[in-house]
Structures are given as structure tokens and as C-alpha cells.
DRENSE-717152 format. One line per 4 residues: number of its first residue (from 1); their letters; for each residue y, x, z of C-alpha. Coordinates in steps of 0.25 Angstrom, whole numbers, plus 2048, in hexadecimal, padded with zeros to 3 digits. Layout:
<recs>
NUM> a> Y,X,Z ~ ... $
</recs>
This chain:
<recs>
1> xxxx> 7AA,898,88F ~ 7B0,8A1,885 ~ 7BF,8A0,883 ~ 7C1,8AB,879 $
5> xxxx> 7B8,8B1,86E ~ 7A9,8B4,870 ~ 7A1,8BB,866 ~ 792,8BD,863 $
9> xxxx> 78F,8C9,85B ~ 780,8CA,85D ~ 775,8C7,867 ~ 771,8BA,86E $
13> xxxx> 779,8B2,877 ~ 772,8AA,881 ~ 779,89F,88A ~ 775,898,896 $
17> xxxx> 781,88F,897 ~ 78B,88A,88C ~ 795,894,886 ~ 7A2,88D,883 $
21> xxxx> 7AC,892,879 ~ 7BA,88C,87D ~ 7C6,888,875 ~ 7CB,893,86C $
25> xxxx> 7BF,89C,86F ~ 7B6,8A2,864 ~ 7A8,8A6,863 ~ 7A6,8B0,858 $
29> xxxx> 798,8B1,852 ~ 798,8BF,84B ~ 78A,8C2,84A ~ 77E,8BD,841 $
33> xxxx> 775,8B2,846 ~ 774,8B0,854 ~ 774,8A2,85B ~ 780,89B,862 $
37> xxxx> 77B,897,870 ~ 779,888,871 ~ 781,887,87D ~ 78E,88C,876 $
41> xxxx> 799,882,877 ~ 7A6,883,86E ~ 7B2,87C,874 ~ 7BD,875,86B $
45> xxxx> 7C5,880,865 ~ 7BA,88B,866 ~ 7B5,893,859 ~ 7A8,898,855 $
49> xxxx> 7A9,8A3,84B ~ 79D,8A7,842 ~ 79F,8B5,83C ~ 791,8BC,83B $
53> xxxx> 78F,8CA,836 ~ 786,8C8,82A ~ 77C,8D2,82F ~ 771,8C8,832 $
57> xxxx> 766,8C1,82A ~ 769,8B6,821 ~ 765,8AC,82A ~ 76C,8B1,837 $
61> xxxx> 77A,8B3,833 ~ 77F,8A6,83A ~ 77E,8A3,848 ~ 774,899,84D $
65> xxxx> 77A,88C,853 ~ 774,882,85C ~ 773,874,857 ~ 77E,86C,85E $
69> xxxx> 788,877,860 ~ 796,872,85E ~ 7A1,87C,85A ~ 7B0,87A,859 $
73> xxxx> 7B6,884,84E ~ 7AC,88C,846 ~ 7B0,898,83D ~ 7A6,89E,833 $
77> xxxx> 7AA,8AC,82E ~ 79E,8B4,82A ~ 7A2,8BC,81D ~ 795,8C5,81F $
81> xxxx> 78B,8BA,81F ~ 780,8BD,815 ~ 776,8B2,819 ~ 772,8A8,80E $
85> xxxx> 775,89A,813 ~ 776,89D,822 ~ 777,890,82A ~ 77A,88C,838 $
89> xxxx> 76D,884,83A ~ 775,878,838 ~ 77C,879,845 ~ 78A,87D,842 $
93> xxxx> 78D,86E,841 ~ 797,86A,84B ~ 7A4,871,84A ~ 7AF,869,852 $
97> xxxx> 7BA,872,84C ~ 7BC,87A,83F ~ 7B2,881,837 ~ 7B8,88D,830 $
101> xxxx> 7B1,895,826 ~ 7B6,8A3,821 ~ 7AA,8A9,81B ~ 79B,8A6,819 $
105> xxxx> 797,8B4,814 ~ 792,8B8,807 ~ 791,8AF,7FB ~ 782,8AC,7FC $
109> xxxx> 784,8A8,80B ~ 786,899,80D ~ 788,894,81B ~ 781,887,81D $
113> xxxx> 785,87D,828 ~ 77B,872,828 ~ 76C,874,828 ~ 765,866,82A $
117> xxxx> 764,859,823 ~ 76C,851,82E ~ 776,85B,833 ~ 785,859,833 $
121> xxxx> 790,863,835 ~ 79D,85E,83B ~ 7AA,866,83A ~ 7B4,85F,842 $
125> xxxx> 7C0,868,83E ~ 7C3,86F,831 ~ 7B9,877,827 ~ 7C2,883,824 $
129> xxxx> 7BD,88D,819 ~ 7C6,898,819 ~ 7C0,8A5,813 ~ 7C8,8B2,811 $
133> xxxx> 7CA,8B6,803 ~ 7BD,8BC,7FE ~ 7B4,8B5,809 ~ 7A9,8AC,805 $
137> xxxx> 7A6,89E,80B ~ 79A,896,807 ~ 793,88C,810 ~ 789,880,80E $
141> xxxx> 78C,874,817 ~ 77E,86F,815 ~ 770,873,815 ~ 769,876,808 $
145> xxxx> 75D,86E,80B ~ 759,861,805 ~ 75D,856,80E ~ 75C,847,80F $
149> xxxx> 768,845,819 ~ 776,84B,816 ~ 77B,855,81F ~ 78A,855,821 $
153> xxxx> 796,85E,825 ~ 7A2,856,82A ~ 7B0,85D,82B ~ 7BA,855,833 $
157> xxxx> 7C6,85E,830 ~ 7CB,865,824 ~ 7C4,86E,81A ~ 7CC,87A,817 $
161> xxxx> 7C9,884,80C ~ 7D1,890,80B ~ 7D1,89D,801 ~ 7C6,89F,7F8 $
165> xxxx> 7BA,897,7FA ~ 7B2,89A,7EE ~ 7A5,893,7F0 ~ 7A2,885,7F6 $
169> xxxx> 7A0,87C,802 ~ 792,876,7FE ~ 78B,86A,804 ~ 77D,86A,7FE $
173> xxxx> 77A,85D,805 ~ 780,853,80E ~ 78F,84F,810 ~ 79C,857,812 $
177> xxxx> 7A6,84F,81A ~ 7B4,854,81B ~ 7BD,84B,824 ~ 7CA,853,821 $
181> xxxx> 7D8,84F,81D ~ 7DB,85C,816 ~ 7D2,866,80E ~ 7D9,872,809 $
185> xxxx> 7D4,87C,7FF ~ 7DD,888,7FD ~ 7DC,896,7F6 ~ 7DA,89B,7E8 $
189> xxxx> 7CE,894,7E4 ~ 7C9,88A,7EF ~ 7BD,881,7EC ~ 7B5,877,7F4 $
193> xxxx> 7A8,871,7F0 ~ 7A2,867,7F9 ~ 794,863,7F4 ~ 78B,858,7F7 $
197> xxxx> 77F,85A,7EF ~ 770,856,7F0 ~ 764,85F,7F1 ~ 75A,854,7F4 $
201> xxxx> 757,846,7F3 ~ 75D,842,801 ~ 76B,840,7FC ~ 76F,835,7F2 $
205> xxxx> 77C,83A,7EE ~ 786,845,7F0 ~ 794,84A,7EC ~ 79A,857,7E8 $
209> xxxx> 7A9,85A,7E7 ~ 7B0,867,7E2 ~ 7BE,869,7E4 ~ 7C4,875,7DD $
213> xxxx> 7D3,87A,7DC ~ 7D8,886,7D4 ~ 7E4,887,7DF ~ 7E3,87E,7EA $
217> xxxx> 7DC,871,7EE ~ 7DF,868,7FA ~ 7D5,85E,7FE ~ 7D5,853,809 $
221> xxxx> 7C8,84F,805 ~ 7BB,855,801 ~ 7AF,84C,7FE ~ 7A2,847,805 $
225> xxxx> 796,840,801 ~ 795,831,800 ~ 798,829,80D ~ 7A1,834,813 $
229> xxxx> 7B0,833,811 ~ 7B9,83F,813 ~ 7C8,842,810 ~ 7CA,847,802 $
233> xxxx> 7D7,849,7FB ~ 7DB,853,7F1 ~ 7E9,856,7EC ~ 7E8,862,7E2 $
237> xxxx> 7F0,868,7D7 ~ 7E4,86E,7CF ~ 7D8,86B,7D7 ~ 7CC,863,7D1 $
241> xxxx> 7C2,85A,7D8 ~ 7B4,859,7D3 ~ 7AA,84F,7D7 ~ 79C,853,7D4 $
245> xxxx> 78F,84B,7D7 ~ 783,854,7D5 ~ 77A,849,7DA ~ 77D,840,7CE $
249> xxxx> 784,833,7D2 ~ 78B,832,7DF ~ 796,83D,7E1 ~ 7A0,838,7EC $
253> xxxx> 7AD,83D,7F1 ~ 7B3,836,7FD ~ 7C2,837,7FE ~ 7CB,834,80A $
257> xxxx> 7D8,83A,806 ~ 7E2,839,7FA ~ 7DF,83D,7EC ~ 7E9,844,7E3 $
261> xxxx> 7E7,849,7D5 ~ 7F1,853,7D0 ~ 7EB,85B,7C5 ~ 7DD,85B,7CA $
265> xxxx> 7D0,856,7C3 ~ 7C6,84D,7CA ~ 7B9,84D,7C3 ~ 7AA,84B,7C4 $
269> xxxx> 79E,854,7C1 ~ 78F,854,7C4 ~ 786,848,7C0 ~ 78D,83D,7C7 $
273> xxxx> 79B,837,7C8 ~ 7A3,83B,7D4 ~ 7A9,830,7DD ~ 7B6,831,7E5 $
277> xxxx> 7B6,827,7F1 ~ 7C4,824,7F8 ~ 7BF,822,806 ~ 7CA,824,811 $
281> xxxx> 7C8,818,81A ~ 7D4,818,824 ~ 7DE,811,81C ~ 7E6,81D,817 $
285> xxxx> 7E8,81C,808 ~ 7E2,827,7FF ~ 7EC,82A,7F5 ~ 7E8,82D,7E7 $
289> xxxx> 7F2,834,7DE ~ 7F0,83A,7D0 ~ 7FB,842,7CB ~ 7F2,849,7C0 $
293> xxxx> 7E5,84F,7BE ~ 7D8,848,7B9 ~ 7CD,83F,7BF ~ 7C0,83F,7B8 $
297> xxxx> 7BC,831,7B2 ~ 7AF,832,7B9 ~ 7B5,832,7C7 ~ 7B2,826,7D0 $
301> xxxx> 7BB,821,7DB ~ 7B7,818,7E7 ~ 7C1,813,7F1 ~ 7B8,810,7FD $
305> xxxx> 7BA,805,808 ~ 7C6,807,811 ~ 7CC,811,808 ~ 7DB,810,803 $
309> xxxx> 7DD,816,7F5 ~ 7EB,817,7F0 ~ 7EC,81A,7E1 ~ 7FB,819,7E0 $
313> xxxx> 7FE,819,7D2 ~ 7F4,824,7CE ~ 7E9,821,7C4 ~ 7DA,823,7C9 $
317> xxxx> 7D1,825,7BD ~ 7C2,827,7BE ~ 7B5,820,7BB ~ 7B5,816,7C5 $
321> xxxx> 7BD,811,7D1 ~ 7B8,808,7DC ~ 7C1,802,7E7 ~ 7B7,7FD,7F2 $
325> xxxx> 7B7,7F2,7FC ~ 7C1,7F5,807 ~ 7C8,7FF,800 ~ 7D7,7FF,7FC $
329> xxxx> 7DE,803,7EF ~ 7ED,805,7EE ~ 7F3,805,7E0 ~ 801,809,7DC $
333> xxxx> 7FF,808,7CD ~ 809,7FF,7C5 ~ 7FD,7F8,7BF ~ 7F4,7F8,7CB $
337> xxxx> 7E6,7FD,7CD ~ 7E2,7FD,7BF ~ 7EC,808,7BC ~ 7E8,810,7C8 $
341> xxxx> 7DA,810,7C5 ~ 7D5,813,7B7 ~ 7C7,816,7BB ~ 7BD,810,7B2 $
345> xxxx> 7B5,807,7BC ~ 7BD,800,7C6 ~ 7B8,7F8,7D2 ~ 7C2,7F2,7DB $
349> xxxx> 7BC,7EB,7E7 ~ 7C1,7DD,7EA ~ 7BF,7E1,7F9 ~ 7C9,7ED,7F7 $
353> xxxx> 7D8,7ED,7FB ~ 7E3,7F0,7F1 ~ 7F1,7F5,7F3 ~ 7FC,7F5,7E8 $
357> xxxx> 807,7FF,7ED ~ 80E,804,7E1 ~ 81D,808,7E0 ~ 81F,801,7D2 $
361> xxxx> 81B,7F3,7CE ~ 80C,7F1,7CE ~ 802,7E7,7C7 ~ 7F4,7E6,7CB $
365> xxxx> 7F0,7E2,7BD ~ 7E1,7DC,7BD ~ 7DD,7E7,7C7 ~ 7D5,7DD,7D0 $
369> xxxx> 7CC,7D7,7C5 ~ 7C2,7E2,7C7 ~ 7C1,7E0,7D6 ~ 7B2,7DE,7DB $
373> xxxx> 7AB,7D6,7E0 ~ 7B6,7CC,7DE ~ 7C0,7CD,7D3 ~ 7CE,7CD,7D6 $
377> xxxx> 7CC,7CE,7E5 ~ 7D1,7D9,7EF ~ 7D0,7DA,7FE ~ 7DF,7DD,801 $
381> xxxx> 7EB,7DE,7F8 ~ 7F8,7E6,7FC ~ 805,7E6,7F4 ~ 80E,7F1,7F8 $
385> xxxx> 817,7F4,7EC ~ 826,7F1,7ED ~ 826,7F0,7DD ~ 81C,7E5,7DD $
389> xxxx> 80E,7E2,7D9 ~ 809,7D8,7CE ~ 7FB,7D1,7CF ~ 7F4,7D1,7C2 $
393> xxxx> 7E9,7C8,7C5 ~ 7E3,7BF,7CF ~ 7E0,7C6,7DC ~ 7D8,7C1,7E9 $
397> xxxx> 7DB,7C9,7F6 ~ 7D0,7C6,7FF ~ 7D7,7CB,80B ~ 7E6,7CE,80C $
401> xxxx> 7F2,7D0,802 ~ 7FD,7D8,809 ~ 80B,7D9,802 ~ 812,7E5,808 $
405> xxxx> 81C,7E8,7FE ~ 820,7E3,7F0 ~ 81D,7D6,7E9 ~ 80F,7D2,7E3 $
409> xxxx> 811,7C9,7D7 ~ 806,7C0,7D3 ~ 80A,7BC,7C5 ~ 7FF,7B3,7C0 $
413> xxxx> 7F5,7B9,7C9 ~ 7F0,7B3,7D6 ~ 7EF,7BA,7E4 ~ 7E5,7B4,7ED $
417> xxxx> 7E5,7BA,7FB ~ 7DF,7B7,809 ~ 7EC,7BC,810 ~ 7FA,7C2,80C $
421> xxxx> 806,7C8,812 ~ 813,7CA,80B ~ 822,7CA,80E ~ 830,7C9,807 $
425> xxxx> 82E,7D7,801 ~ 820,7D5,7FD ~ 81A,7C8,7F8 ~ 813,7C1,7EC $
429> xxxx> 81B,7BD,7E0 ~ 815,7B0,7DB ~ 81E,7AB,7D0 ~ 814,7A9,7C5 $
433> xxxx> 806,7A3,7C4 ~ 7FF,7AB,7CF ~ 7FD,7A6,7DD ~ 7FC,7AD,7EB $
437> xxxx> 7F0,7A6,7F2 ~ 7ED,7A8,801 ~ 7E0,7A4,806 ~ 7DC,79D,813 $
441> xxxx> 7EA,797,817 ~ 7E9,78F,824 ~ 7F2,78B,82F ~ 7FA,799,830 $
445> xxxx> 807,79C,829 ~ 802,7A3,81C ~ 80C,7AB,814 ~ 80C,7AB,805 $
449> xxxx> 815,7B7,802 ~ 81A,7B2,7F4 ~ 827,7B3,7EC ~ 82C,7AD,7E0 $
453> xxxx> 831,7BA,7DB ~ 831,7C9,7DF ~ 83F,7C7,7E5 ~ 83C,7B9,7EC $
457> xxxx> 832,7B8,7F7 ~ 82F,7A9,7F9 ~ 822,7A8,801 ~ 81A,79C,806 $
461> xxxx> 814,79B,814 ~ 809,791,815 ~ 802,78B,822 ~ 7F6,782,81F $
465> xxxx> 7F1,77A,82B ~ 7E7,773,823 ~ 7DA,778,81C ~ 7DB,787,81A $
469> xxxx> 7DD,789,80B ~ 7E2,794,801 ~ 7F0,792,7FB ~ 7F7,798,7EF $
473> xxxx> 806,79A,7ED ~ 80F,79D,7E1 ~ 81D,79A,7DD ~ 825,797,7D1 $
477> xxxx> 834,796,7CF ~ 83A,788,7CF ~ 839,77D,7D9 ~ 82C,774,7D8 $
481> xxxx> 82A,76A,7CE ~ 830,75D,7D3 ~ 83D,764,7D8 ~ 840,76D,7CD $
485> xxxx> 84A,764,7C6 ~ 859,764,7C9 ~ 85F,761,7D3 ~ 853,761,7DC $
489> xxxx> 84F,76F,7D8 ~ 85D,774,7DC ~ 859,771,7EA ~ 84C,779,7EB $
493> xxxx> 847,787,7EC ~ 844,78C,7DE ~ 835,78F,7E1 ~ 828,787,7DF $
497> xxxx> 81D,78C,7E9 ~ 810,788,7E3 ~ 806,787,7EE ~ 7F7,784,7EC $
501> xxxx> 7EB,782,7F5 ~ 7DD,785,7F1 ~ 7D7,779,7F7 ~ 7DF,76C,7F5 $
505> xxxx> 7E1,764,802 ~ 7DF,768,811 ~ 7EC,770,812 ~ 7F7,76D,81B $
509> xxxx> 802,778,818 ~ 80F,77C,81D ~ 816,784,812 ~ 822,78D,814 $
513> xxxx> 82A,791,808 ~ 834,79C,808 ~ 83F,79F,7FD ~ 84C,7A7,7FB $
517> xxxx> 85A,7A2,7F9 ~ 859,7A7,7EA ~ 84D,79D,7E8 ~ 856,791,7EC $
521> xxxx> 85B,788,7E1 ~ 86A,784,7E2 ~ 86A,778,7EB ~ 85F,77C,7F4 $
525> xxxx> 862,779,803 ~ 85A,782,80C ~ 85F,77A,818 ~ 857,76E,814 $
529> xxxx> 84B,771,80C ~ 83C,76F,80C ~ 82E,773,805 ~ 82B,769,7FB $
533> xxxx> 81E,767,7F3 ~ 81D,763,7E4 ~ 812,75B,7DE ~ 815,760,7D1 $
537> xxxx> 81F,755,7CD ~ 825,750,7DA ~ 829,757,7E7 ~ 825,753,7F5 $
541> xxxx> 832,754,7FD ~ 82C,74F,80A ~ 82D,75C,811 ~ 837,75F,81D $
545> xxxx> 845,764,818 ~ 84A,76F,822 ~ 852,77B,822 ~ 84B,787,81C $
549> xxxx> 849,793,825 ~ 851,79F,821 ~ 849,7AB,826 ~ 852,7B5,81F $
553> xxxx> 85E,7B5,816 ~ 85C,7AE,809 ~ 84D,7AA,80D ~ 849,79C,811 $
557> xxxx> 83C,794,814 ~ 837,786,817 ~ 82A,780,81B ~ 823,773,817 $
561> xxxx> 817,76D,81E ~ 80B,764,81C ~ 808,768,80D ~ 7FA,763,80A $
565> xxxx> 7FB,765,7FB ~ 800,771,7F3 ~ 807,773,7E6 ~ 815,778,7E3 $
569> xxxx> 81F,779,7EF ~ 82E,77B,7EF ~ 83A,77A,7F9 ~ 845,771,7F7 $
573> xxxx> 851,76D,7FF ~ 852,75E,7F9 ~ 849,752,7FA ~ 845,74A,7EE $
577> xxxx> 853,743,7ED ~ 85E,74C,7E8 ~ 86D,74B,7E8 ~ 871,746,7DA $
581> xxxx> 87D,74F,7D8 ~ 87C,75B,7CE ~ 883,768,7D1 ~ 886,76E,7C4 $
585> xxxx> 88C,77B,7C9 ~ 892,782,7D5 ~ 89A,78F,7D4 ~ 8A2,798,7DE $
589> xxxx> 8AD,7A0,7D8 ~ 8B7,7AA,7DD ~ 8C5,7A5,7DC ~ 8CF,7AF,7E1 $
593> xxxx> 8CC,7B1,7EF ~ 8C5,7A3,7F0 ~ 8B8,79D,7EB ~ 8B8,791,7E2 $
597> xxxx> 8AB,788,7E2 ~ 8A9,780,7D6 ~ 89E,776,7D4 ~ 89A,76B,7CA $
601> xxxx> 891,75E,7CD ~ 88D,752,7C6 ~ 885,745,7CA ~ 88C,744,7D7 $
605> xxxx> 885,738,7DD ~ 887,736,7EC ~ 88C,744,7ED ~ 895,745,7F9 $
609> xxxx> 89B,754,7FA ~ 89A,762,7F8 ~ 89A,76D,803 ~ 89E,77B,7FE $
613> xxxx> 896,785,807 ~ 898,794,808 ~ 890,7A0,80E ~ 88F,7AF,80E $
617> xxxx> 881,7B1,813 ~ 879,7A5,80C ~ 875,7A1,81A ~ 881,799,820 $
621> xxxx> 889,790,816 ~ 897,78B,81B ~ 89E,77F,815 ~ 8AC,783,80F $
625> xxxx> 8AF,777,807 ~ 8AC,768,805 ~ 8AE,761,7F8 ~ 8AB,752,7F6 $
629> xxxx> 8A3,74D,7EB ~ 8AA,745,7DF ~ 89E,73C,7DE ~ 89F,73C,7CE $
633> xxxx> 893,73C,7C6 ~ 899,745,7BB ~ 89C,753,7BC ~ 8A4,758,7C8 $
637> xxxx> 8AB,765,7CA ~ 8AF,76A,7D8 ~ 8B6,776,7DE ~ 8B8,77B,7EC $
641> xxxx> 8BF,788,7F0 ~ 8BB,792,7FB ~ 8C9,797,7FF ~ 8C2,7A0,80A $
645> xxxx> 8B9,7A8,801 ~ 8B1,7B3,808 ~ 8B0,7C2,805 ~ 8A3,7C6,7FF $
649> xxxx> 898,7BC,7FB ~ 899,7AD,7FD ~ 88F,7A2,7F9 ~ 893,794,7F6 $
653> xxxx> 88B,787,7F5 ~ 88D,778,7F4 ~ 887,76E,7FD ~ 886,761,7F6 $
657> xxxx> 885,755,7FF ~ 883,746,7FB ~ 887,739,802 ~ 879,738,809 $
661> xxxx> 87A,746,80F ~ 871,74D,805 ~ 875,75A,800 ~ 871,767,7F8 $
665> xxxx> 877,774,7F5 ~ 87D,77B,7E9 ~ 879,789,7E4 ~ 880,794,7EB $
669> xxxx> 88C,79B,7E4 ~ 891,7A9,7E8 ~ 89E,7AF,7E9 ~ 8A2,7BE,7EC $
673> xxxx> 8AF,7C3,7F1 ~ 8AF,7D2,7F2 ~ 8B7,7DB,7FA ~ 8B6,7EA,7FF $
677> xxxx> 8AD,7E5,80A ~ 8A3,7DC,803 ~ 896,7DF,7FD ~ 88B,7D5,7F9 $
681> xxxx> 87C,7D8,7F5 ~ 873,7CF,7EE ~ 867,7CC,7EE ~ 864,7D2,7FC $
685> xxxx> 858,7D4,7FE ~ 858,7DB,7F0 ~ 84C,7DD,7E7 ~ 852,7E7,7DD $
689> xxxx> 861,7E5,7D9 ~ 86C,7E1,7E3 ~ 879,7DB,7DF ~ 885,7E0,7E7 $
693> xxxx> 892,7D8,7E7 ~ 89E,7E1,7EC ~ 8AC,7E5,7EC ~ 8B1,7EB,7DE $
697> xxxx> 8AB,7F9,7DD ~ 8B5,804,7DE ~ 8B5,812,7D8 ~ 8AA,818,7E1 $
701> xxxx> 8A3,80C,7E5 ~ 894,80E,7E9 ~ 888,807,7EE ~ 87E,80E,7F6 $
705> xxxx> 870,809,7FB ~ 86B,810,808 ~ 85E,80E,810 ~ 85E,809,81E $
709> xxxx> 85D,818,822 ~ 869,81C,81A ~ 863,822,80E ~ 86B,821,801 $
713> xxxx> 862,81A,7F7 ~ 86B,814,7EC ~ 879,816,7E7 ~ 880,80D,7DC $
717> xxxx> 88E,80E,7D6 ~ 893,800,7D3 ~ 89C,7FD,7C7 ~ 8AB,800,7CA $
721> xxxx> 8B2,7F3,7CE ~ 8A5,7EB,7CD ~ 8A2,7E1,7D9 ~ 894,7DF,7D6 $
725> xxxx> 889,7E9,7D5 ~ 87A,7E9,7D3 ~ 871,7F4,7D9 ~ 862,7F7,7D7 $
729> xxxx> 85C,7F9,7E5 ~ 850,800,7E1 ~ 84A,802,7EF ~ 83E,7FF,7F7 $
733> xxxx> 83F,7F2,800 ~ 847,7F4,80C ~ 855,7F3,812 ~ 861,7FB,80D $
737> xxxx> 870,7FD,80E ~ 87A,7FB,803 ~ 887,802,804 ~ 893,7FF,7FA $
741> xxxx> 89E,809,7FB ~ 8AB,804,7F4 ~ 8B9,808,7F5 ~ 8B7,810,802 $
745> xxxx> 8B0,804,808 ~ 8A1,803,80B ~ 899,7F6,80C ~ 88A,7F6,80F $
749> xxxx> 87F,7EB,810 ~ 870,7EA,812 ~ 867,7E8,806 ~ 858,7E4,807 $
753> xx> 84F,7E9,7FC ~ 843,7E0,7F9 $
</recs>
């Protein structure tokens, strides 16, 4: 075992037992020719250095190596080599560490690694080409013979080229596979040429890539022949990438990294068109950025199966673009894929996945009409854009629709999907002709994450214990036909949920509707309500009237069961008969330190009394006054006084009760009494604008919005002496703190941004 440095300067070395070079040891071959003993063992961390003298014949200036010998690090530094195309007999093909090439001799000397039709060289570490200034490096990775089976050199680490490397790395045949994450060229005039040519009839295609930079070029991808993918990514200031197909038709570049164009040019030469294949398969997105430069109109782009290609808002020109089955395309363009991709021929696979993740509002336009083999169909759809996405045409999602962030507005287009997930912050807006259809709904709770508007989430949950069917949901403003006339409509939620089944009959569904306080009409009573079904002209009021659940502040839901027919649905708090009384008005007015409640009625038939109720949280109402009804059919005016008015916001309503015990509620009236310790924010949660009611603003009054971590985000100076201020909360969805500094006092509250 050798632990230091061993050298062979001449003569023959015969071994009867293995000679082992330990970690950090070095065998220096400083002679021409000779043969490395077959029993030599190179341990991890050892080095084999090939120097040579240049005094031998043209065929014996490199050492002979026995087939099967494995090396760790190898260094080639033979500046005096004068041989023409010397080779290692094809046996320097297992390097478990790095291969470092400092010099290969005179210009005509080209060291060749492989010398057989089926040989493969594996370099597990880095290929480092680092010649001193004035030195020369030229080597051929493959044999020059005509072969039917491709040879291959596989580099598992990085390709690093330093200083002047004036000629080329040339592959006459076979493949050149670099599995690196960083390929770096530096120096005054670096150049890399990786060639996949054809010298015989055995290879149908090949590729040739030239990457040249006047100053510097950083690559994290070089190219391979078809069928082998490696990381290629280039970020450059002045570099150009040229694809050349000398075989005539099938130039292929396989890319596993990011692609950034600054001022570079991508072009094609040769007799065929070059193709760039996006081919990273581990789910990590490959990001395309174009800040400048130019791309040849003849470039062809292919996004391969399992690759994720992120276009952002950049434009991708070229002759053709293909998104293959199983691939994923991410678009950040305001007008979707058609603005991203300006290539002449577009082929979007209906088995591919699509993600819209822009930062400004997006529309898909008619992007999916060209999907093949099924028009308007995709595999998966993901929405992740806080500013929202609008669907421009019907879309069928064969697998799953995932709503991660922002709203998907359907307009007149239908969205059909096998499954869908959504939330309060990300849902489908269905307030026009377009439906959300979910396929294969059975006896499980199936969420239809829909909303009547971009600020009002009003979903449906459907559980069908009957025959499995497909169901479509959309909504329109207004109670269903049959209860949309006063006073019945005043006791309903102001939404019609239009639910349709594909195959009539066979269903037996439980349906849960959700709505918000802002969706309720004036006299709706959430403590006694039901899901009702419209036949178009009449309402089926036979459902059970129960107290709605209240999962969060201002949000309610109620479930109806046993539905076997489908058409418009609604939620009402009154059965078919209604109180005859008509409430013409109800107002709450500040009167000094008190609150005066005024209301006007007509048609008081069988009316018993009025209860004045007050709350500060819209959850629990307390009765503060009771007023008997006059019972007069004509117009009646009533007044009640709250002598114990509260500071801050108070909400008032009437509970109107008849002699049979039936009742309904008035709309809610609001009063605000400000002091130095009162601040009220609405709406909260907020979409864009919050309205703040507060004590009169002093000279140095200031509003400040902080993140939960304490970072100052927004400051706003209110108008002097004002008691109401509107602030644009232009922030991402989340929870924030609002501080109001006024006359030496500080008030704070929590706001939630949708």
C-alpha cells in the first residue's frame, strides 16, 4: 500500500500481488508508454497523474491500461505530447472522482478516450479543463470509426472550463451526458463545442450545440442526444446559443435547468431545425425568463412528460411549441398562454397540467380550444393568483381543479371537473351563465366552492345517497322565483342557487347552503330558516325550519334533505304564509347622548307588538324596548328611545310579532358614538377598502398598518376633525394590525385581508 507519492519514470513494473494507492496518495506516470499493472488498486481520494515526456513514438506516449481498472482522481498534464490521436485503448473509462485536463500536447495531438462501438466512460465527479495560459487542450471523447451503436461519456458532476480553451471538446459519435448542476466557463475567450455527428449509417439522428461568449458564460446544462436528459441552464450577458443539426432533421437539446435570455441570441444552423426539450422530471419548476435578446423563429420547444415549465410573464417565440401529456405549464401572463407563447404552431396536450400564477389579473382567453386529442380539456388545473383569473371558454378538467389563491371567474363559460378544492380565499365565482360541474357525486360530502361575487363566498355541499350523478351549480342575485315578491323576499337570503343534475331521477340529495350576513334581506331570521326548492313559479316550503349554524362571524349555513328533483334553490326564514304588516321604514338616530328609533308601518292586521333589540357584535341581541302595535290599517308612526346608548357601534333591529306568535325581523340600523377609546372597522375581513369610524381626528392623527411580525406596511393621515376614514389596504391575504394614534392615545384592532 502506497500512502505518499509513487512515480514510474521508465522500465517495467511487475507485481505478484495488488498494489494499493491509499487516500491522498498519488501515482505519477512521468514516462512515455508503459503499462499500468492490472493489479493496481486506486482507493477513494487517490490520484493517477499522467505527465509523459514526449520522447516516445506517436503510439506509445500514453500508458497502457488494463480493462476494468477503476480510478478515483485522474490528472492529464502532458504538454510535450506529440502523438497524433493517442488513446488509452478505451480503458480509461471508470473514474470515480474528478478528471482534470491541463494539457494534451501540441495542436495536432488529440487524446481519445473511447475506442469501441459499445464503450461507455463514466466520470462520477467533475470534468475540469484548466489549461495554463498558452497551453493547449484538445481531446476526442469518442472513436473516429464508423459505428452502429452509440458510445457514451457520462459526467456526473460539473463541467468546469477555465482560461483560454481555443479548440473543442468533440464527440464524433455517441452521446455526451453531463449530470451537473453548474457548468462554468471563464477566461478571455472560452468556448465549448459538444458534437453529436454521424459518420455512418448506424445512427439516425444527432445534435450539435455551440455556446460562445465574448466575456463569460455560465451554463447549468449542456446537451445530449435524444433520449438522455441533462441539466442545461444558461444565464448570460452576451452569450449566444446555437443549435446545429448536421444530420438534417433531428437536432435535440435536453434542458433540466432554468433558461434566461438577457441580450443573447438563440438560433439554428445546419440543414435541420433545432429542438429544445424541457425535461426535468423531479417536480422542480424550470423557469424561463426573457429580459431581452432574440430567439430564432425556427426554434422548436417541447415540454416533456413530468416537467414543469414556468413561463412567468415572458414571451416565448419560435416555430412551434408542444406541451406533452403529463407535463405542466405555468403562466403568469395577464392574457394567459396565448400571450406567453407566440410560436407559430401550438400543441397543448389535453393530458397536460396548467397553472395560472400571475401577480396581476389573468384571463385564459381561448387557450384550450387547441388542446389535443380532446379540445378544451386538460388533466389538472391550478389557480394561484390573488388578483384572480377569468375563464374565457368552456374547460373540462379530467382530473382535479385546485384553487390555491384568488378567484376563478367563469362568466359565460362552464368549468367541468372530476374533483375540486377551494376555500374562503379561493373559489369559483359563478354569477353569470357559467356553471361549475362536478362529476360522479355520490354519498360523500362534495364541496362546490362557489361565490356570488369576488367578495362573497357562498358555497354548496351536496351529498347524494341515490344514483351517482354529475351536478352543476351557479348562482344569481335575488331569491328564487316564487319568493321574490315583497314581503316574502324580505325574509329570504338574496341568492338563488341553481343546481342541475345530468340525469333526471335517481338522486336523493342533502344540500347545504352557506351565505353571509351581507346576503340576507331585511327581515331574514337565521334562527328559523330552511332550504327551499322552486318549481319556477311556486316554492316548496316543506323543509325543516331550524336555526342556521354559525361557523364564523357573519357566516351562516343550513342543510335541507331528501331532494330528488333539481332546479333553483334558496333559503328563507318564513313559510308560505306571511305577516300582513308592511314595514315602511326603520331608522336609528343619535339624539344627544341617546338613540331614537323611528319606524313606520301600514296594514297592521293581527299585529301584536314590536320588540326593539340591540347588539354590539351582530351575534347576541338584547331586548331594550317593547312597544304595543296600534292595530290600525293606515300608516302608523312609532318612536322608542334608548336612554342607555353605548359607546362605539351599536346595531338595532325590530322583532315584529303577531297574535299567533309568528314574527319577522326588520333590517338592521347602525349608530356610532365615538370617544377617544373607540375605533370600528368595516368590512372585516376586507377585500380592498376598509372604512374606519373613530373619534374626531386631531392635528397629528395617524393610521398605521403593521404585519403580525411588526413590520410597518401602510401609513395614512386622516382628515383633521373627521370621524370616518377610508383606507386602501393593498396587501396580500393575511392578518394585520391597525393602529390609530390620536391626541396622545393609541387604539389598535386586528384586520383580515382576503
